[in-house]
C-alpha positions, 0 to 999 in steps of 0.5 A: 739800231735803236731809235727812241720812240713815243707810244701813243695812248687813246681811250674810246669812249666806253673807257677803254684804252688801246696803244700805237706805236708806230715803227720806220717803214724802213724796218719793216721794209728790211723784214719783208712787211710790205701793205700786201704781206702785213702779217707779225707776230709779236712775242713778249719775253720779260722785259722785251717784244720782239716783232717777226715777220709772221705767215701770210694764209 
C-alpha cells in the first residue's frame, strides 16, 4: 500500500530542525503498534526507510 505524505519541518528557538511524518493509525494497528505498545524500530537502507514494531521492555 502506498500513500503520499508531506514531511513537516520545525525549527526550534535555538535553530535546530526536527521533522514529523504522520502515519495512518490503521497501518500502525496492522503492525500491532498501539498507545500501550508504541515502541518502533526505524531502519534506513540506501534510499528506503522501514518501520517495524519494537520489543517492549
